[in-house]
Phi, psi and omega in degrees: 000147177286145176292138180244074189291157174285168185269174171278142178255145178231155183304124178092353177285149175279127180273115183272167171298317179303319178290324178291323184288346179273354175284148167301154178257353174084208192289124180256334179201140179213120178223142184229169181223128180246354178274138174289137172247105187257011189227041182277115173236309176251167179304128179215151180289134176257319184217136173247127178293161172290151171298129170225160184268114177276154174242132180306155177058038176234150173267139181234128175257123183249130176228134181244129179226133172242119184290332178204117176248145170235123181282158174300158186286045176230132182300135174086005176279145178238156169245147185237123173255135182230149169250128181219161177279124160078301185199182181304323183270005184280178178304128178270127178270324178193171171208158175222152186233140171244131178230134174290152178256343181214165175297146169064035177263132179230187177071035166283140167256160175224132168230127173228143189222149181217145171238125182213177168243161178233157168290161181288142178134187188283135184229138169232135180246142178229150177247136181225161177225150177213162171245159179281333173196159178069202188241124176251169178222157171235116184261133181214162183207177174293332175265358176215071183275154163284153175208158175233118188241134176238125185231133167285118180244009174134176183284151177279000000 
């Protein structure tokens, strides 16, 4: 679909409903995790979004952030963060990878983001992590939470 940007506004002009509908609607869902997960081996859900009602023909930006990942203590091992629809077997929208260059390297951050449209109706998004081998961990706290954010950024 073609982007339908808003118009320039001038003093005295009438603001229409169509123009109002072109504005972004902001945060649709925000969920965070503060508990550490130190046993990541297979793909597992880390955060599930609140259910929100999507509107057809609008763009949504989804962002998944992990503040501190530690890969297994073997050089070349990587961790993958994914954003998916509904559950682990749902449609994957994006993924990001962090890979250690030496054994026992920690303090990686991971951010992955997708821009997509949905069919009209109730939507739930999940964020997951997995390792290529061994056991990885995601360290979080109240002052360094992981989060999953869904934003309406405007009409498609």
